[in-house]
FIDREN-776689 format. One line per field, with one value per residue: z, y, x negated of N, C-alpha, C in turn; residue number from 1. Coordinates in steps of 0.2 Angstrom, whole numbers, plus 2048, in hexadecimal, padded with zeros to 3 digits. Layout:
REM residues N
nup	(Z | ...)
nnorth	(Y | ...)
neast	(X | ...)
caup	(Z | ...)
canorth	(Y | ...)
caeast	(X | ...)
cup	(Z | ...)
cnorth	(Y | ...)
ceast	(X | ...)
k	(NUM | ...)
//
This chain:
REM residues 193
nup	(543 | 53F | 537 | 53A | 536 | 538 | 537 | 536 | 52D | 525 | 52A | 528 | 524 | 52D | 537 | 53D | 53F | 54A | 548 | 546 | 53E | 539 | 52E | 525 | 515 | 513 | 50A | 50B | 514 | 50F | 516 | 51B | 510 | 50E | 518 | 51A | 50F | 513 | 51C | 51F | 51D | 529 | 52B | 52D | 526 | 51B | 50D | 510 | 50A | 507 | 50E | 50E | 515 | 50E | 50E | 508 | 50F | 515 | 50B | 500 | 509 | 508 | 4FB | 4F9 | 502 | 4F8 | 4F7 | 4F1 | 4F6 | 4F9 | 4FB | 50B | 513 | 520 | 528 | 528 | 530 | 542 | 543 | 544 | 545 | 549 | 54E | 544 | 53A | 542 | 54F | 55D | 567 | 567 | 56B | 575 | 57E | 57D | 583 | 57E | 57A | 587 | 592 | 591 | 588 | 580 | 58C | 58F | 58C | 585 | 57F | 57D | 575 | 564 | 562 | 558 | 553 | 552 | 55F | 567 | 569 | 560 | 555 | 557 | 555 | 545 | 545 | 54A | 541 | 536 | 53A | 53E | 52E | 52B | 531 | 52F | 522 | 522 | 51D | 51F | 523 | 51F | 525 | 521 | 52A | 537 | 543 | 54D | 549 | 54F | 55A | 55F | 559 | 562 | 56E | 56E | 56D | 57A | 585 | 589 | 58F | 58C | 596 | 59D | 59B | 58E | 58F | 584 | 57D | 56E | 562 | 555 | 543 | 544 | 540 | 546 | 54D | 54C | 552 | 54C | 554 | 54F | 54F | 54D | 559 | 55D | 562 | 56B | 563 | 55F | 564 | 55E | 551 | 549 | 53A | 537 | 52E)
nnorth	(C8B | C97 | CA5 | CAF | CBF | CC6 | CD0 | CD8 | CDA | CEC | CF6 | CF6 | CFB | CF4 | CF3 | D00 | D01 | CF8 | CEE | CD9 | CD0 | CC4 | CB4 | CBD | CC5 | CD1 | CE2 | CEB | CFD | D0E | D16 | D0A | D08 | D12 | D15 | D08 | D0B | D14 | D0B | D03 | CF6 | CEE | CED | CDF | CD7 | CD6 | CCC | CC0 | CB4 | CB8 | CB5 | CB6 | CB6 | CB1 | CBA | CCB | CD6 | CD2 | CCF | CD9 | CE4 | CDD | CDC | CED | CEF | CEB | CDE | CCB | CC2 | CB0 | CA5 | CA2 | C97 | C93 | C9F | CA6 | CB2 | CAF | CA6 | CAD | CA8 | CA9 | CB7 | CBD | CCB | CD6 | CE2 | CE4 | CEA | CEC | CDF | CDC | CE5 | CDF | CD4 | CC8 | CC8 | CC7 | CD5 | CD4 | CCE | CC8 | CC3 | CB7 | CAB | C9D | C94 | C9C | CA0 | CA6 | CA3 | C94 | C98 | C99 | C95 | C9C | C92 | C89 | C8F | C8F | C82 | C82 | C8C | C84 | C78 | C81 | C88 | C7E | C7A | C84 | C85 | C78 | C79 | C85 | C92 | CA1 | CAE | CB7 | CBD | CC4 | CC7 | CC3 | CCD | CC5 | CB6 | CBD | CBF | CAE | CA9 | CB2 | CAE | CA2 | CA1 | CA7 | CA1 | CA6 | CA6 | CAF | CB4 | CC0 | CCE | CD0 | CCE | CD7 | CE2 | CE0 | CE8 | CF1 | CF7 | CF2 | CE6 | CD7 | CCB | CBC | CAB | C9C | C8C | C7B | C73 | C7B | C82 | C92 | CA1 | CB1 | CBE | CCC | CDA | CE2 | CED | CFA | CFF | D0A | D1A)
neast	(739 | 747 | 74B | 75A | 764 | 772 | 780 | 78E | 79E | 7A3 | 7AE | 7C1 | 7D0 | 7D8 | 7D2 | 7CE | 7DD | 7E0 | 7E4 | 7E6 | 7DA | 7D3 | 7D7 | 7DA | 7D7 | 7D2 | 7CF | 7BF | 7C1 | 7C5 | 7BC | 7B5 | 7AC | 7A6 | 79E | 795 | 78F | 785 | 77E | 76F | 764 | 757 | 747 | 745 | 74C | 747 | 744 | 74D | 757 | 76A | 778 | 78B | 79D | 7AB | 7B5 | 7BB | 7B8 | 7AC | 7A6 | 7A5 | 79E | 78F | 78E | 790 | 783 | 77A | 776 | 773 | 77F | 782 | 790 | 797 | 7A0 | 7A2 | 7A2 | 7AB | 7B6 | 7BF | 7CC | 7DC | 7E8 | 7FB | 7FB | 7F3 | 7F2 | 7FA | 7FB | 7F0 | 7F2 | 7FF | 803 | 7FD | 806 | 812 | 80F | 80C | 7FF | 7EE | 7E8 | 7DC | 7D5 | 7CB | 7C4 | 7C5 | 7BF | 7B8 | 7C0 | 7CD | 7DA | 7E4 | 7F6 | 7F7 | 7EA | 7D8 | 7CC | 7BC | 7B3 | 7BA | 7B4 | 7A6 | 7A3 | 7A4 | 79B | 78D | 78C | 788 | 780 | 774 | 773 | 76C | 75E | 75A | 758 | 74F | 74C | 74B | 75B | 765 | 777 | 787 | 796 | 7A0 | 7A8 | 7AD | 7A7 | 798 | 79A | 79D | 792 | 789 | 78A | 789 | 77B | 779 | 77D | 789 | 79A | 7A4 | 7AF | 7AA | 7A3 | 797 | 786 | 77F | 787 | 78C | 78C | 793 | 790 | 782 | 776 | 770 | 764 | 75F | 758 | 753 | 753 | 74E | 759 | 761 | 767 | 76A | 760 | 760 | 753 | 756 | 761 | 76C | 76A | 767 | 770 | 775 | 76E)
caup	(546 | 538 | 539 | 537 | 535 | 536 | 536 | 537 | 527 | 525 | 52B | 524 | 526 | 532 | 53D | 540 | 541 | 54F | 545 | 547 | 535 | 539 | 52A | 520 | 512 | 515 | 50A | 512 | 513 | 50B | 519 | 51E | 50A | 510 | 51F | 517 | 50A | 517 | 51F | 51D | 521 | 52E | 528 | 52E | 521 | 512 | 508 | 510 | 506 | 509 | 50E | 513 | 516 | 507 | 50E | 505 | 514 | 513 | 503 | 4FE | 50E | 504 | 4F5 | 4FA | 503 | 4F1 | 4F9 | 4EC | 4F9 | 4F8 | 4FF | 511 | 515 | 527 | 52B | 529 | 537 | 544 | 540 | 54A | 545 | 54A | 551 | 53E | 538 | 549 | 554 | 562 | 56B | 568 | 56C | 57E | 580 | 57E | 589 | 57D | 57E | 58C | 58E | 591 | 585 | 580 | 592 | 591 | 58D | 57E | 57D | 57D | 56C | 564 | 560 | 551 | 553 | 554 | 566 | 566 | 56B | 559 | 551 | 557 | 552 | 53F | 542 | 54D | 53B | 530 | 53C | 53C | 528 | 52A | 536 | 52A | 51A | 521 | 519 | 523 | 51E | 51F | 524 | 522 | 52C | 539 | 54C | 551 | 54A | 550 | 562 | 55F | 55B | 568 | 574 | 56D | 56F | 580 | 589 | 58C | 590 | 589 | 59B | 59F | 598 | 58B | 591 | 581 | 577 | 566 | 55D | 54C | 540 | 545 | 540 | 54B | 54B | 54F | 54E | 54D | 556 | 54B | 54F | 549 | 55E | 55B | 569 | 568 | 560 | 561 | 560 | 55A | 54D | 546 | 533 | 533 | 52D)
canorth	(C93 | C9B | CAB | CAF | CC3 | CC6 | CD4 | CD8 | CE1 | CF3 | CF6 | CF4 | CFE | CF0 | CF3 | D08 | CFF | CF3 | CE6 | CD5 | CCE | CBD | CB3 | CC1 | CC4 | CD9 | CE5 | CF3 | D01 | D13 | D19 | D06 | D08 | D19 | D13 | D02 | D0E | D17 | D06 | D02 | CF0 | CEE | CE8 | CD8 | CD6 | CD6 | CC6 | CBE | CB3 | CB8 | CB2 | CB8 | CB4 | CB2 | CBF | CCE | CDA | CD1 | CCD | CDF | CE6 | CD9 | CE1 | CF3 | CEE | CEA | CD6 | CC7 | CBD | CAB | CA6 | C9D | C97 | C92 | CA5 | CAC | CB4 | CAA | CA7 | CB0 | CA7 | CAE | CBE | CC1 | CD3 | CD8 | CE7 | CE2 | CEF | CEA | CD7 | CDE | CE9 | CDA | CCF | CC2 | CC6 | CCB | CDB | CD4 | CC7 | CC7 | CC1 | CB2 | CA6 | C9B | C92 | C9F | C9F | CA8 | C9C | C93 | C9A | C95 | C95 | C9F | C8B | C86 | C93 | C8D | C7D | C83 | C8E | C7E | C77 | C86 | C8A | C77 | C79 | C89 | C81 | C74 | C7E | C87 | C97 | CA9 | CB0 | CBE | CBD | CC6 | CC2 | CC8 | CCB | CBC | CB3 | CBF | CBB | CAB | CAA | CB3 | CA7 | C9A | CA3 | CA7 | C9C | CAC | CA3 | CB1 | CB6 | CC5 | CD3 | CCC | CD0 | CDC | CE3 | CE0 | CF1 | CF2 | CFB | CEE | CE1 | CD2 | CC5 | CB4 | CA6 | C95 | C84 | C78 | C71 | C81 | C86 | C98 | CA6 | CB9 | CC3 | CD2 | CD8 | CEA | CEF | CFF | CFF | D11 | D20)
caeast	(73C | 74A | 750 | 760 | 766 | 779 | 783 | 795 | 79E | 7A3 | 7B5 | 7C4 | 7D4 | 7DD | 7CE | 7D4 | 7E6 | 7E1 | 7E6 | 7E1 | 7D9 | 7D2 | 7D3 | 7DE | 7D3 | 7D2 | 7C6 | 7BD | 7C7 | 7BF | 7B7 | 7AF | 7A6 | 7A0 | 799 | 792 | 789 | 77F | 77A | 768 | 761 | 754 | 742 | 747 | 751 | 743 | 744 | 753 | 75D | 76E | 780 | 793 | 7A4 | 7AD | 7B9 | 7BA | 7B3 | 7A5 | 7A1 | 7A5 | 799 | 78B | 78D | 78D | 77B | 774 | 775 | 776 | 781 | 784 | 798 | 799 | 7A8 | 7A4 | 79E | 7B4 | 7BB | 7C2 | 7D5 | 7E1 | 7F0 | 801 | 7F8 | 7F0 | 7F7 | 7FB | 7F5 | 7EE | 7F4 | 806 | 801 | 7FC | 80A | 817 | 810 | 808 | 7F5 | 7EE | 7E4 | 7D3 | 7D6 | 7C4 | 7BE | 7CA | 7BC | 7B6 | 7C7 | 7D2 | 7DA | 7EB | 7F9 | 7F6 | 7E4 | 7D1 | 7C7 | 7B8 | 7AF | 7BA | 7B0 | 7A0 | 7A1 | 7A1 | 794 | 789 | 78B | 785 | 777 | 76F | 76F | 768 | 758 | 759 | 755 | 748 | 74B | 74C | 760 | 76A | 77D | 78E | 79A | 7A7 | 7A8 | 7B0 | 7A1 | 794 | 79D | 79B | 788 | 787 | 78E | 783 | 774 | 776 | 782 | 78F | 7A0 | 7AA | 7B1 | 7A8 | 7A0 | 791 | 77E | 77D | 78D | 78E | 78F | 796 | 789 | 77C | 773 | 76D | 75F | 75E | 752 | 759 | 750 | 74F | 75E | 767 | 768 | 768 | 75E | 75F | 74F | 757 | 76A | 772 | 764 | 76B | 770 | 777 | 76A)
cup	(53E | 53B | 538 | 539 | 534 | 538 | 533 | 52F | 528 | 527 | 526 | 528 | 52C | 538 | 540 | 541 | 548 | 54D | 545 | 540 | 536 | 533 | 525 | 51D | 510 | 510 | 50E | 510 | 50E | 510 | 51B | 516 | 50B | 514 | 51D | 513 | 50E | 51C | 51B | 522 | 525 | 529 | 529 | 52A | 51A | 513 | 50E | 50B | 50C | 508 | 50F | 512 | 511 | 508 | 50B | 509 | 513 | 50F | 501 | 504 | 50A | 4FF | 4F5 | 4FB | 4FE | 4F2 | 4F0 | 4F1 | 4F8 | 4FE | 505 | 514 | 51E | 52D | 52B | 530 | 53A | 542 | 546 | 54B | 546 | 54A | 549 | 53A | 53D | 54E | 55B | 567 | 56D | 56A | 575 | 582 | 580 | 582 | 586 | 57C | 584 | 58C | 58F | 58E | 581 | 587 | 595 | 591 | 584 | 57A | 57D | 574 | 56A | 562 | 557 | 54F | 552 | 55A | 562 | 566 | 564 | 554 | 550 | 555 | 54A | 53E | 543 | 544 | 536 | 533 | 53B | 532 | 527 | 52B | 531 | 525 | 51E | 521 | 51D | 51F | 522 | 51E | 524 | 525 | 52F | 540 | 54F | 550 | 54D | 558 | 564 | 560 | 561 | 570 | 575 | 571 | 576 | 585 | 58C | 58B | 58D | 590 | 5A0 | 599 | 594 | 58F | 58D | 57D | 572 | 562 | 558 | 54A | 540 | 543 | 547 | 54B | 54F | 54D | 551 | 54D | 54F | 549 | 54D | 551 | 55C | 562 | 567 | 568 | 563 | 55E | 55F | 556 | 549 | 541 | 531 | 533 | 534)
cnorth	(C95 | CA0 | CAC | CB7 | CC6 | CCD | CD4 | CDC | CE7 | CF3 | CF8 | CF9 | CF9 | CF1 | CFB | D04 | CFB | CED | CE1 | CD4 | CC6 | CBB | CB7 | CC4 | CCF | CDC | CED | CF9 | D07 | D15 | D13 | D05 | D0E | D18 | D0E | D05 | D13 | D11 | D06 | CFD | CF0 | CEA | CE2 | CD2 | CD5 | CD0 | CBF | CBA | CB5 | CB6 | CB6 | CB6 | CB4 | CBA | CC4 | CD4 | CDA | CD1 | CD2 | CE3 | CE3 | CDC | CE6 | CF4 | CED | CE2 | CD1 | CC0 | CB4 | CAA | CA2 | C9C | C96 | C99 | CA9 | CAC | CAE | CAB | CA9 | CAC | CA9 | CB4 | CC1 | CC7 | CD7 | CDB | CE5 | CE6 | CEE | CE3 | CD7 | CDF | CE3 | CD4 | CC9 | CC2 | CC9 | CD1 | CD9 | CCC | CC3 | CC3 | CBD | CAA | CA1 | C96 | C94 | CA1 | CA2 | CA1 | C9B | C93 | C96 | C9A | C9B | C97 | C89 | C8D | C90 | C86 | C7C | C87 | C88 | C7B | C7B | C86 | C85 | C77 | C7F | C8A | C7E | C76 | C81 | C90 | C9D | CAC | CB6 | CBC | CC4 | CC7 | CC7 | CC7 | CC7 | CB7 | CB6 | CBD | CB3 | CA8 | CAC | CB1 | CA3 | C9C | CA7 | CA5 | CA1 | CA8 | CA8 | CB4 | CBB | CC8 | CCF | CCF | CD6 | CDC | CE4 | CE4 | CEF | CF8 | CF9 | CEA | CDC | CCD | CC1 | CAF | C9E | C8F | C7F | C72 | C74 | C84 | C8D | C9D | CAB | CBB | CC8 | CD4 | CE2 | CF0 | CF3 | CFE | D06 | D15 | D22)
ceast	(741 | 74F | 755 | 761 | 76D | 77A | 78C | 799 | 7A2 | 7AB | 7BB | 7CB | 7DC | 7D7 | 7D0 | 7D9 | 7E6 | 7E4 | 7E2 | 7E0 | 7D7 | 7D2 | 7D9 | 7D9 | 7D5 | 7CE | 7C5 | 7C1 | 7C0 | 7BA | 7B2 | 7A9 | 7A0 | 79D | 795 | 78B | 784 | 77D | 773 | 765 | 75D | 74F | 743 | 74B | 74E | 742 | 746 | 755 | 764 | 775 | 785 | 797 | 7A5 | 7B2 | 7B7 | 7B7 | 7AB | 7A0 | 7A0 | 79D | 793 | 787 | 78C | 786 | 777 | 772 | 778 | 777 | 783 | 78A | 796 | 79D | 7A7 | 7A1 | 7A5 | 7B2 | 7BF | 7C8 | 7D8 | 7E7 | 7F6 | 800 | 7F5 | 7F4 | 7FB | 7F9 | 7F5 | 7F1 | 7FF | 807 | 802 | 802 | 811 | 817 | 80B | 801 | 7F4 | 7E9 | 7DC | 7D3 | 7D0 | 7C0 | 7C2 | 7C7 | 7BB | 7BC | 7CD | 7D5 | 7E4 | 7F1 | 7F9 | 7EE | 7DF | 7CF | 7BF | 7B2 | 7B0 | 7B6 | 7A9 | 79D | 7A0 | 79C | 78D | 788 | 786 | 77F | 772 | 76E | 76B | 75E | 756 | 754 | 74E | 748 | 74F | 755 | 762 | 772 | 782 | 792 | 7A1 | 7A5 | 7AB | 7AB | 79B | 795 | 79B | 795 | 785 | 787 | 78B | 77E | 773 | 77A | 789 | 793 | 7A7 | 7AE | 7B0 | 7A5 | 79A | 78C | 77E | 783 | 78A | 791 | 78E | 78F | 784 | 77B | 770 | 76B | 760 | 758 | 756 | 752 | 751 | 753 | 764 | 76A | 766 | 766 | 75B | 759 | 752 | 75C | 769 | 76B | 768 | 76B | 773 | 76F | 768)
k	(1 | 2 | 3 | 4 | 5 | 6 | 7 | 8 | 9 | 10 | 11 | 12 | 13 | 14 | 15 | 16 | 17 | 18 | 19 | 20 | 21 | 22 | 23 | 24 | 25 | 26 | 27 | 28 | 29 | 30 | 31 | 32 | 33 | 34 | 35 | 36 | 37 | 38 | 39 | 40 | 41 | 42 | 43 | 44 | 45 | 46 | 47 | 48 | 49 | 50 | 51 | 52 | 53 | 54 | 55 | 56 | 57 | 58 | 59 | 60 | 61 | 62 | 63 | 64 | 65 | 66 | 67 | 68 | 69 | 70 | 71 | 72 | 73 | 74 | 75 | 76 | 77 | 78 | 79 | 80 | 81 | 82 | 83 | 84 | 85 | 86 | 87 | 88 | 89 | 90 | 91 | 92 | 93 | 94 | 95 | 96 | 97 | 98 | 99 | 100 | 101 | 102 | 103 | 104 | 105 | 106 | 107 | 108 | 109 | 110 | 111 | 112 | 113 | 114 | 115 | 116 | 117 | 118 | 119 | 120 | 121 | 122 | 123 | 124 | 125 | 126 | 127 | 128 | 129 | 130 | 131 | 132 | 133 | 134 | 135 | 136 | 137 | 138 | 139 | 140 | 141 | 142 | 143 | 144 | 145 | 146 | 147 | 148 | 149 | 150 | 151 | 152 | 153 | 154 | 155 | 156 | 157 | 158 | 159 | 160 | 161 | 162 | 163 | 164 | 165 | 166 | 167 | 168 | 169 | 170 | 171 | 172 | 173 | 174 | 175 | 176 | 177 | 178 | 179 | 180 | 181 | 182 | 183 | 184 | 185 | 186 | 187 | 188 | 189 | 190 | 191 | 192 | 193)
//
């Protein structure tokens, strides 16, 4: 079994504004950098090799944590298509996005975007490669990646609340079977002092 410790990037200005980032390459905000500077990796991070999404917000987070990651394009954020750069509040107000879009299942996607199930397809390839290699790995990624990974590990269909909320400012520990199938070891490992 292979260990995977994964965390979300620090906050960006667009996170604070409620804008959908997706594939847009937003950096961390000053507040985000200050927050990540207070992160302390858990003991489970000792000896891991690290990868990070090549998006600036994930890459900056890794560097601020003193990591020397390898870029991994299969863990970039879910593509939100035509909705990238827009505020979720505006999309809901004009009826383009349902109030509980996050509960519409694995196949829901924005126009021209990617569904969580499509994200899972690229994650499966990455997870299989990690399991085949067998080295314990840490990763800095995105919320959509964490949700898709959690759904793979638990069978969550994204139509209701997850059994465990995936909190920001936390790391999440998974174990990968020989074929890359993930299972949850421990969720929401706090990173803030």
